[in-house]
N, C-alpha and C positions, 0 to 999 in steps of 0.2 A: 504494500500500500504506500502511495506517495502522499506526502503532506502538501496541501495547497497553501501558498502564501498569499495573503491579502495585500492589496496595495491601497494606500491612502494618499490622496492628493491635497496638499495645502499650498495655496498661493502659487500653483503651477509646479511645485516640487512633488515628485512621486516618492513615497516612502513605502518600502516593503515591510510587511508584517501588519499586525492588526492594531498596533498602538503607536502613539507618538510620544517620544520622550522630550524632556525639557530642551536639550540642545537642538533637536529637530524643530521644535516650536520656535526657538530663537532664530534659527536659520530662515524659517518661513516669515517671521515678523520682519527680519532685516531685509529680505528680498521684497516683501510686499510694501514696506514703507520706504525703501530706498535709503536705509541707514546702515551703519556698521553693525557687526554682530555684537560688539561690546555695548553700543548704545541700545540695541534691542534687548540685550540681557539686563541692562540697568532698568529699562522701562518695564520689562516683565517682572523683575524683582520688586520694583516700586509698586506695581499694581498688586502683586500678591501681598506685600506688606500692608498696603492700604486696606485691602479687603479683610485680611486677617485682623488687623487692629480694630476696624469698625465693627465687625461681627463679634469679636471678643468683648467689645464695649457694649454690646447689646443692640447695636444699630443694624438696620437692614440695608444692604447694598444692592442697588438695582441698575442694570445696564439694559435700557429698553431694547427689545428685540433679541437680546441674548439670554438674559435670565437674572435671577436675584438670589442672593445668599442671605440667610438669616439664622439666628440662633434658635435652637429648639430646646425645650425643657422636657426631661424625662423624670417622672415622679418615682419615688421609691416604691418598690414592689417585691413580691415574693417570687422566687424561682426555685428550680430544682436542680441539684447536682445530677447530671446525666449518668454518672458512674455509680453513685450510691443511692440516688433517689431521695436524698436528704433535702429538706426544705431549707433554703438559704435566703437571706435578706439581700436584695440588690439595692444599693443606695441611689438616691436621686443624682442625676447628672445632666450636663449640658452637651448638646451636639450641634452640628451644623447641617442646615437644610439648603439644598439648591433646587430652585424651580426654574425650569427652562422656559424661555420666552417664546412667543408665537412664531417669530421668524426662525429661531433655532429649531423648534419642533418641525416646522414645515421643511426646512433644509434636510433634516434627518430622515423625514418620511420619503423624500424623493429618491 
């Protein structure tokens, strides 16, 4: 049996495999914006830091057409240890939720 490799195209760059890593994303940003790779990396890092900081502070970050990030609250609850069946307490926690925007959803559906 042979494995099929998927190709992903970002800003005209074809990437083999089913996922895009950070350096490939930086290359695509640099090519798409006509800037150097170091400038693209700085811009991407700044965007990531800004989103993380805002969501960690309880704010919702929205990029119209792309999506929004927000903080979600999980209340404390009971669970079971799958190995022993013992009931355990799961503490309350915070998480991150991403909701894709309409433009993003339609691009994925095509």
